[in-house]
C-alpha positions in Angstrom: 92.0 129.3 87.7 89.5 127.8 90.0 90.1 124.2 90.9 87.4 121.9 92.1 87.1 119.8 95.1 86.9 116.0 94.4 88.0 114.0 97.5 89.9 113.5 100.7 93.2 111.2 101.3 94.4 109.9 104.9 97.9 108.7 105.4 98.0 105.6 107.6 100.4 103.2 108.7 99.6 99.5 108.7 101.4 97.8 111.8 100.6 94.4 109.8 102.4 95.0 106.9 104.8 98.0 108.3 104.5 100.5 105.3 102.7 103.7 105.4 99.5 103.9 102.6 96.9 106.0 101.5 93.3 105.7 102.0 90.4 107.6 100.8 87.7 108.6 98.2 87.4 110.5 95.3 83.8 111.5 95.4 82.3 108.4 96.2 84.9 105.8 94.6 87.0 104.6 97.5 90.6 103.9 96.9 93.7 102.9 98.1 97.5 102.9 97.6 100.9 101.4 99.6 104.0 103.0 99.3 106.0 101.8 96.6 109.1 99.7 98.0 111.5 101.2 94.7 110.6 104.8 95.4 110.0 106.7 98.8 106.8 108.8 99.5 105.3 107.3 95.8 101.9 105.6 96.3 100.5 103.7 93.7 96.5 104.1 94.0 93.8 101.1 93.3 90.2 101.1 93.7 89.2 99.5 97.0 86.9 96.8 95.6 86.2 95.4 99.6 85.2 98.8 100.8 82.9 99.1 98.0 81.2 95.8 98.4 80.9 96.8 102.3 78.9 100.2 101.4 76.3 98.1 99.1 75.9 95.3 101.7 75.6 97.7 104.4 72.9 100.1 105.0 73.9 103.4 105.3 73.3 103.6 109.3 76.6 100.9 109.4 75.4 99.0 112.3 72.4 97.5 111.3 73.4 95.2 108.5 71.2 93.4 105.7 70.3 89.8 105.6 72.6 88.0 103.6 76.0 89.2 103.3 77.8 87.8 100.1 81.6 86.3 101.5 83.6 87.8 99.0 87.8 88.4 98.9 88.6 90.4 96.2 92.3 90.1 95.5 92.6 91.7 92.4 93.7 95.2 91.8 92.8 97.7 89.5 94.8 100.5 89.2 93.6 104.1 89.5 96.9 106.7 89.4 99.6 107.3 91.6 100.4 110.1 94.4 103.6 111.6 95.4 104.0 112.8 99.0 106.3 116.2 98.5 106.8 118.7 101.2 107.1 122.5 100.1 111.0 123.7 100.2 109.5 127.3 101.1 106.8 126.6 103.8 107.8 123.3 104.9 103.9 122.0 104.1 103.3 118.6 102.7 101.1 117.9 99.8 100.3 115.5 97.7 100.4 115.3 93.6 99.8 112.8 90.7 97.1 111.4 89.0 93.7 109.8 90.1 91.2 108.4 87.4 93.3 110.2 84.3 93.3 113.5 86.0 96.1 115.8 87.3 95.4 115.8 91.2 97.1 117.8 94.3 96.6 117.7 97.5 97.1 119.9 100.5 97.3 118.7 103.9 94.7 119.8 106.5 96.1 122.4 108.9 93.7 121.1 112.1 93.7 117.3 111.2 97.3 115.8 110.2 97.4 113.4 107.7 94.5 114.0 106.1 94.6 115.5 102.8 91.8 117.7 100.5 92.3 116.5 96.7 91.5 119.2 93.4 92.0 118.9 90.1 95.0 120.8 89.0 94.0 122.9 86.5 97.4 124.8 85.6 98.9 121.2 84.9 95.3 119.8 82.9 95.2 123.3 80.8 99.0 122.6 79.9 98.4 118.7 78.6 95.4 120.4 76.3 97.5 123.3 74.9 100.3 121.1 74.4 98.3 118.1 72.2 94.4 119.9 71.1 93.3 117.1 69.5 94.1 115.0 72.6 92.2 111.9 74.0 89.6 114.2 76.2 87.9 115.6 73.2 86.3 112.6 71.4 84.9 112.7 67.5 82.4 110.6 65.8 83.1 109.8 62.2 80.3 108.6 60.3 80.7 106.3 56.7 
């Protein structure tokens, strides 16, 4: 089955919080996720509204700014999914597996750039869930009365 490239994720370390976190984009939508305290290598992901606001208030060059930039700090997180960092038993390579925006995703690490992952939709898992529940939520039907 063919998978579509949907975005990139970088594994980073926050010196302020002393935690690992994932920072990336799905298409053009930025998201962020800090490592869970309960489970090792599990990253609950949320939309990054501060980065989205910055993208809309700055020009594409990045060095020039618009005249008026709103002073807004967004403190509420909107859940976007979760990713789990795993290591392959056979090859020893690291990869990501989980859900983003209601779609099952997988991510593999770039061989030349450490801690950078490329995300694709997991078609095998998507086909399994579609065959398991053929009248699922991905099929909408309008009924007129």
